[in-house]
Each structure stands twice: as structure tokens, then as C-alpha cells.
C-alpha positions as CSV (number, residue, x, y, z in Angstrom):
1,M,8.2,-27.8,35.6
2,L,7.1,-24.5,36.2
3,S,6.1,-23.9,40.6
4,R,3.0,-22.3,41.7
5,N,4.8,-19.6,42.5
6,S,6.6,-19.3,38.6
7,L,3.5,-19.6,36.8
8,A,1.4,-16.5,38.9
9,V,4.4,-13.9,38.1
10,C,3.9,-15.4,34.1
11,A,0.8,-15.1,34.8
12,I,0.8,-11.9,36.2
13,L,3.2,-10.6,34.1
14,C,0.9,-11.9,30.6
15,L,-1.7,-9.8,32.0
16,G,0.7,-6.3,32.4
17,L,1.5,-7.2,28.5
18,A,-1.2,-7.6,27.3
19,V,-3.3,-4.4,29.2
20,S,0.1,-2.8,27.8
21,R,-1.2,-3.6,23.9
22,A,-4.5,-2.9,24.6
23,Q,-3.4,0.5,25.6
24,A,-1.5,1.2,22.9
25,N,-3.7,0.0,20.7
26,N,-6.7,2.5,21.6
27,L,-4.9,5.7,21.8
28,A,-8.3,7.3,22.0
29,T,-9.0,6.7,25.2
30,D,-8.2,9.9,26.6
31,L,-9.6,12.1,24.2
32,Q,-12.6,14.4,24.6
33,K,-15.3,15.5,22.7
34,G,-15.4,18.9,21.8
35,A,-15.1,21.2,19.5
36,V,-11.5,22.4,18.0
37,E,-10.9,26.2,17.0
38,L,-8.3,27.1,14.8
39,T,-6.8,30.6,13.8
40,S,-3.8,29.1,12.1
41,A,-2.6,26.4,9.6
42,G,-0.1,24.6,10.5
43,P,2.2,21.0,10.2
44,L,-0.2,17.8,10.3
45,A,0.8,14.6,11.4
46,F,-0.4,11.1,12.2
47,A,-0.5,9.3,15.2
48,P,-1.4,5.1,15.6
49,E,-5.1,4.2,14.9
50,G,-5.6,7.2,12.8
51,I,-5.3,9.9,15.2
52,L,-4.8,13.3,13.0
53,L,-2.4,15.4,15.0
54,V,-2.8,19.5,13.6
55,S,-1.1,22.0,14.7
56,D,-2.3,25.6,15.5
57,P,1.6,28.2,15.7
58,M,-0.1,30.7,16.7
59,A,-2.0,29.3,19.0
60,A,1.2,27.6,20.5
61,K,-1.2,24.7,20.5
62,V,-1.1,21.2,19.7
63,Y,-4.1,18.6,19.0
64,A,-4.7,15.2,19.0
65,V,-7.9,14.7,16.8
66,D,-9.9,10.7,16.8
67,T,-10.5,10.7,13.0
68,G,-12.6,8.0,12.9
69,D,-10.1,6.8,10.2
70,A,-8.6,4.1,10.8
71,A,-9.3,1.4,8.3
72,G,-8.4,1.1,4.5
73,N,-5.9,0.0,2.0
74,P,-3.2,2.2,0.9
75,E,-1.6,0.1,-0.8
76,S,-4.1,0.4,-3.4
77,A,-4.9,3.9,-3.4
78,T,-4.0,6.3,-5.7
79,V,-4.2,10.2,-6.0
80,D,-5.4,12.2,-9.1
81,I,-6.5,15.9,-8.2
82,K,-5.8,18.4,-10.9
83,D,-5.7,22.3,-9.8
84,V,-6.3,20.9,-6.3
85,R,-6.7,24.7,-5.0
86,G,-8.9,25.6,-7.7
87,K,-10.7,22.2,-6.6
88,I,-10.3,23.8,-3.0
89,A,-11.3,27.4,-3.4
90,S,-14.6,26.0,-5.1
91,L,-15.7,23.8,-1.8
92,L,-15.6,26.3,0.0
93,G,-17.0,29.8,-2.2
94,T,-13.6,31.6,-2.3
95,E,-11.0,32.6,-5.3
96,T,-8.8,30.4,-6.2
97,Q,-5.4,33.2,-5.3
98,D,-7.3,32.7,-1.6
99,V,-6.6,29.4,-0.6
100,Q,-3.4,28.6,0.4
101,V,-2.3,24.6,1.1
102,R,0.0,24.8,4.3
103,D,0.8,21.5,4.8
104,M,-0.6,17.2,3.7
105,T,-0.1,14.2,5.7
106,V,-1.1,10.6,4.8
107,N,-3.5,9.0,7.0
108,P,-0.8,5.4,7.0
109,R,-4.0,3.3,8.3
110,S,-5.8,4.4,5.1
111,G,-3.8,6.4,2.6
112,N,-6.8,9.2,2.8
113,V,-5.0,12.3,2.6
114,Y,-5.0,15.1,5.0
115,L,-5.1,18.7,4.0
116,S,-4.4,21.4,6.4
117,V,-6.0,25.4,4.6
118,T,-6.0,28.3,5.0
119,R,-9.0,30.3,2.8
120,G,-7.9,34.5,2.7
121,A,-5.2,36.4,4.6
122,G,-3.8,38.2,8.0
123,P,-6.7,38.2,10.8
124,D,-9.8,37.7,8.2
125,A,-8.0,34.0,7.4
126,H,-9.6,31.0,8.3
127,T,-8.3,27.9,8.4
128,V,-10.0,24.5,7.3
129,I,-8.4,21.0,6.9
130,L,-10.3,18.8,4.1
131,L,-9.7,15.4,3.7
132,V,-9.0,13.7,0.4
133,K,-10.5,9.7,-0.6
134,N,-10.8,8.4,-3.4
135,N,-10.6,11.4,-5.0
136,E,-12.9,13.3,-3.6
137,L,-12.6,17.1,-1.1
138,S,-14.4,17.4,1.5
139,E,-13.5,19.7,4.7
140,F,-13.5,17.5,7.8
141,S,-14.7,18.6,10.6
142,L,-14.3,19.4,14.1
143,D,-17.0,21.2,15.3
144,N,-17.3,17.7,17.9
145,V,-14.4,15.5,17.7
146,P,-13.1,13.6,20.3
147,H,-9.3,15.4,20.9
148,A,-6.3,16.4,23.4
149,V,-4.6,19.7,23.6
150,A,-1.2,20.8,24.4
151,T,-0.3,24.3,24.5
152,L,3.2,25.0,24.0
153,P,5.4,27.4,26.9
154,N,7.0,30.4,25.4
155,P,6.6,31.2,22.0
156,P,7.9,33.4,20.1
157,D,5.4,37.4,20.6
158,R,2.8,37.4,18.3
159,N,4.5,40.8,16.6
160,A,8.2,39.6,17.1
161,Q,10.3,38.9,13.4
162,R,12.9,38.3,12.6
163,R,13.9,39.3,8.7
164,G,10.7,40.1,7.8
165,R,8.9,36.9,9.0
166,S,7.0,36.1,11.9
167,L,8.4,34.6,14.6
168,R,5.5,33.6,16.6
169,A,4.2,31.3,12.7
170,Q,7.0,28.8,13.2
171,T,6.8,27.8,17.2
172,I,6.3,25.3,16.0
173,T,7.8,24.0,12.7
174,D,7.2,20.1,12.4
175,M,6.2,17.0,14.4
176,A,5.7,13.4,14.4
177,Y,4.6,10.8,16.1
178,I,7.3,8.2,17.7
179,E,7.6,5.6,20.1
180,G,4.5,6.8,22.4
181,R,5.4,10.7,22.4
182,V,4.7,14.0,19.8
183,Y,7.7,15.3,19.3
184,I,7.5,18.9,17.7
185,A,10.2,21.6,16.1
186,G,9.8,25.0,16.4
187,L,10.7,27.8,17.8
188,S,10.7,29.5,21.5
189,N,10.6,33.0,22.9
190,E,13.3,31.8,24.7
191,E,17.8,33.4,23.9
192,F,18.7,29.7,22.9
193,A,15.7,29.8,20.7
194,S,15.3,26.7,18.5
195,K,13.3,23.6,20.1
196,L,13.0,20.3,20.0
197,R,10.0,19.4,22.1
198,S,8.7,15.8,23.2
199,I,5.2,16.0,24.3
200,P,4.6,12.2,26.3
201,F,1.0,11.4,24.2
202,P,-2.3,12.2,24.8
203,F,-0.9,15.1,26.4
204,Q,-0.6,14.2,29.9
205,S,2.1,17.2,30.5
206,T,4.1,19.9,28.5
207,D,7.4,21.4,29.1
208,A,10.1,23.7,27.8
209,G,11.3,21.0,25.3
210,A,15.7,20.9,24.9
211,S,17.1,23.2,23.1
212,V,19.2,22.6,19.6
213,E,22.1,23.4,18.8
214,V,23.7,22.8,15.3
215,F,26.8,24.0,13.2
216,H,25.7,25.5,10.1
217,G,27.9,24.4,7.1
218,A,26.9,27.0,4.5
219,H,27.5,30.0,7.7
220,G,30.5,28.7,9.3
221,G,29.1,29.1,12.4
222,L,27.1,27.3,15.0
223,E,23.2,28.3,15.0
224,T,20.7,28.3,18.1
225,H,17.9,30.5,16.8
226,S,17.0,29.1,13.2
227,P,13.6,26.5,13.8
228,I,14.0,22.9,12.4
229,M,11.7,22.6,9.1
230,T,11.2,19.7,8.5
231,F,12.1,16.0,10.2
232,A,11.6,12.7,10.4
233,E,12.6,9.7,12.4
234,Y,16.0,7.5,12.1
235,T,17.1,4.1,13.5
236,I,21.0,4.5,14.1
237,G,22.4,1.4,15.6
238,Q,18.4,0.3,17.2
239,E,18.8,4.1,18.7
240,P,16.2,6.3,17.6
241,H,16.9,9.7,15.9
242,V,15.9,12.8,14.5
243,L,16.9,13.9,10.9
244,A,16.4,16.8,10.3
245,A,16.7,19.4,7.5
246,Y,17.7,23.7,8.4
247,T,17.2,26.4,6.1
248,C,20.6,27.2,3.4
249,T,20.5,24.0,4.1
250,P,22.6,21.5,6.9
251,L,20.9,18.5,7.8
252,V,22.0,17.5,11.4
253,K,21.0,14.1,13.1
254,I,20.3,14.0,16.8
255,P,19.7,10.8,19.6
256,V,15.8,11.2,20.7
257,A,17.6,10.0,24.3
258,D,19.1,13.3,24.1
259,L,15.3,15.5,24.0
260,K,15.1,15.8,27.9
261,P,13.2,18.8,28.9
262,G,15.8,21.7,29.7
263,A,18.2,20.6,27.9
264,K,20.7,21.6,25.5
265,V,21.6,19.7,22.9
266,R,23.8,20.0,19.6
267,G,23.4,17.8,17.1
268,T,25.8,16.3,14.8
269,T,25.7,17.3,10.8
270,V,25.6,14.7,8.4
271,A,25.1,16.7,5.3
272,E,24.7,20.6,3.6
273,L,23.0,20.6,1.0
274,G,23.7,24.0,-0.8
275,N,22.8,27.7,1.1
276,R,20.3,29.8,-0.7
277,N,17.4,27.5,-0.1
278,R,14.6,26.0,2.3
279,P,13.2,21.7,3.1
280,L,10.2,21.7,2.4
281,D,9.4,17.8,3.4
282,M,11.0,15.0,3.8
283,F,10.7,11.2,4.3
284,V,12.9,7.8,4.8
285,Y,12.1,5.2,2.7
286,E,14.0,1.6,2.3
287,Q,14.6,0.4,-1.9
288,G,16.4,-2.4,-3.0
289,G,18.1,-3.2,0.9
290,K,19.0,0.6,1.6
291,N,17.8,3.3,3.2
292,Y,17.2,6.7,1.9
293,I,15.0,10.1,2.8
294,L,13.4,11.7,-0.1
295,M,13.5,15.9,0.5
296,A,11.5,18.2,-0.9
297,N,12.8,21.6,-1.8
298,S,12.1,25.8,-2.1
299,S,15.5,25.9,-5.2
300,R,17.3,22.8,-4.7
301,G,14.7,20.1,-6.2
302,V,14.1,17.4,-4.7
303,M,16.6,15.1,-3.2
304,K,16.5,11.3,-2.8
305,I,19.5,11.4,-0.3
306,D,21.3,8.1,0.8
307,T,21.6,6.8,5.1
308,S,24.3,4.3,4.7
309,E,26.7,6.0,5.7
310,V,25.1,8.1,8.5
311,A,26.4,6.8,11.4
312,D,29.2,6.5,11.1
313,I,30.3,9.7,9.0
314,E,32.4,12.6,10.2
315,A,30.8,15.6,11.1
316,I,30.9,18.9,8.8
317,T,32.2,20.6,12.1
318,E,34.4,23.5,8.8
319,R,32.7,26.1,6.6
320,V,31.3,24.7,2.9
321,F,32.3,27.6,0.4
322,D,30.6,28.7,-2.7
323,N,27.5,27.2,-2.0
324,G,28.6,24.0,-2.0
325,T,28.0,21.0,-0.7
326,A,29.0,17.8,1.6
327,G,28.5,14.9,3.9
328,L,26.2,12.4,2.9
329,S,25.8,11.7,-1.4
330,Y,22.6,12.8,-2.7
331,E,20.7,12.5,-6.5
332,T,18.5,15.7,-7.3
333,I,15.8,14.0,-9.2
334,E,15.3,16.0,-11.8
335,D,11.2,14.2,-13.0
336,L,10.1,15.4,-9.9
337,Q,10.2,19.2,-10.3
338,G,7.8,22.2,-8.5
339,I,7.0,19.3,-5.2
340,M,6.0,21.7,-2.4
341,Q,4.6,18.6,0.0
342,L,5.3,15.2,-0.1
343,D,4.0,12.4,2.4
344,R,4.8,8.9,2.2
345,L,1.0,6.3,0.9
346,N,2.0,2.9,1.0
347,E,6.0,0.3,-0.2
348,S,6.9,1.6,-3.7
349,Q,4.6,5.5,-3.6
350,A,4.4,8.8,-2.4
351,V,1.4,11.1,-2.6
352,V,2.9,14.6,-4.0
353,L,1.9,18.5,-4.0
354,A,3.5,19.8,-7.3
355,Q,2.9,23.4,-9.4
356,A,2.9,22.6,-12.4
357,D,3.9,25.0,-15.2
358,D,0.9,27.4,-15.3
359,G,1.2,28.1,-11.4
360,S,-1.7,26.1,-10.5
361,E,-0.9,23.1,-8.0
362,D,-1.6,19.3,-8.3
363,L,-2.0,16.1,-5.5
364,R,-1.2,12.8,-7.8
365,T,1.1,9.7,-6.8
366,I,4.4,8.9,-7.8
367,E,6.2,6.0,-7.7
368,L,9.4,6.5,-5.6
369,P,12.6,6.8,-7.1
């Protein structure tokens, strides 16, 4: 039988656990209502409880917005919109050629889809967030929404370029919510430019982030200036990791525990997927008791990458010649052509933004390969 003191301790611990769970299930508590004014369209991601993470790379800011979209059934959701850019143009009162879909994400609580969209180009471009619900498009208003904002330190100069690309536009290249923190990939203005920042949610503070160095198999050397283009969380031996893909196309594993403010981290290159290619989007899923990465690429199609050996595979530390590949094995999914964006919808399906033969873009549901 427990003593009174033991019972009291148990009661306190149980109360603390209940409070922690309540706080974990109410991430919107510290969000304040107000207008979110975007200057550029960047990556999107979801935190729990229907909180949408919206990035503004040119302003070097990330917003956490309570969408109020926290209920639904992703297992029964389906998406099928032909010529989605044309329909967006009609909604926004502009021409199709003036519309660009910068990113897409699926709310895992509801199965609804959110799009980061620009209308126009240059300094006159206008950024909007669109909602796809029941195959209907509508603008998600940012005029008076509960939100929090994180401003990233040390972004690249607004006029800085590398190989004709704006470095400021790569301040934020991808992001994800992992175990109470928001992880943000991109560039800084520092010599060791490639960053992976870890910010406590809901943005109590921001820091300079960790600098990430990788061995680039196609280039045969260490890389510190190219940003992570897309990444996903993956647990290896009960420890959370980031699996990150770079242009030309190394795939790297990075322990989350190493991503401390100011740290210089060297990721482990576990695959070289071929040069002259840019990874566009990726996520991890389980099928038949095994885990896979599904990755869309600019010139190498959609890859299904087997992660079975990711924990123990020998790191790539020497150049991979002749446009070759090395490391983790993969197959190219020939049925998936023109995929520009993808995100997981449920246990067996994903949503993709795909370019058709005529140049139009469709938003549709696919079965996981």
C-alpha cells in the first residue's frame, strides 16, 4: 500500500502530466489576433491542432496561424481539380500566366489542402493563401487571425545573388514541426551559409540556428553554401533525425539533437541521387512493414527510396562520377510524371500538383506507390 506521501507525489505528477497534455493539445493559447501581411510566398507546413506554418522568405519571417480547421476525416478525403492554376486565376481575377503555386500542404487533421500562391511578378506580386475543401477553391483570409511570428536573424541581403538566383528568396526553403519545435531550412548571410534552425513553438525566441555541412557526392567535396531544398523527419534507433535533400542530389541524415544554436554540424550523406537535378518535395511513409521516402524531382521524376539501411549504411565520402548514383537504393515511379509538389493525405494516399502535357497543372489524389 502506498504511503500518504507517495500518494501525494503521484497526485502531483499526474496533475503535471495532465497540464502538460492540455498545453500540448492547445497550441493556439498564446496566439494573438491580428493581420498577417505577406511580402512573398514560401513553403507551408502544418503543426498540430490545425495550425498552419506560413513562411515569408523575403521578410525572413515564419507565421503560425490558427486555421480553425482541426476536424475532419483525411481517410475519406479526395482531391481532383483540373487546371488548378486556371481556376486560381479566375478566383483572383487575373490571367493564368500571372499565377504561380509556390507550395502545397495537406492538413493532417482534416484532409483539406492549402496553397501558397503568387499573383503577378516582381515588386507588384501579391501573395495569397488558398484553401481547397471539397474540391472547391477559396481564399484563406489572413486579415484577422490568431497567429504568432518568428523573425529569422542574419538573412541574406535582399540584393545578393548566386548563379543568377536570389539568395534572399532562399532564406526559407522548407520547414516542419517536430516534437514541439519548428525546424526551418534555408540560407543566412554568414560564411557558413546553409542553416537548419530549431525554434521552440510558439516562437518564444529565435536564434542563429545550426550551420550544416555535407559531403556532396556529385561535386566531390564539402558543401556549406547550398541550402537544404526539402526534408522530412525520420526516427533512427528511437532518435529523431532529419532526412534532407540538396540540389544535385545528395540525401543526408542529421540527428535532431545536434541542431543546437550556433553549432556547426556535418550531416551524413546516405545517398547520391544524381546531378543536374533539384529535389522538389518529399515525405516518409510506411508500406508492407517498411519505410520509404517519396521524393519529387525537377528532372529525375518521382523516386521511392528504401530507408531500410539508413541507420547503418556507409557514408558517401568520395566523388560519385559519370552522373552516377550511390547509397540507398530507389526506384523511379514511371506512372508519376510532371509532379511538382506532393504531400501525404492519409495512410494510403497522397495529394500531388502535377503538370499535364499541355502545360496546365492538376491537383489530384494518388495511391501511394
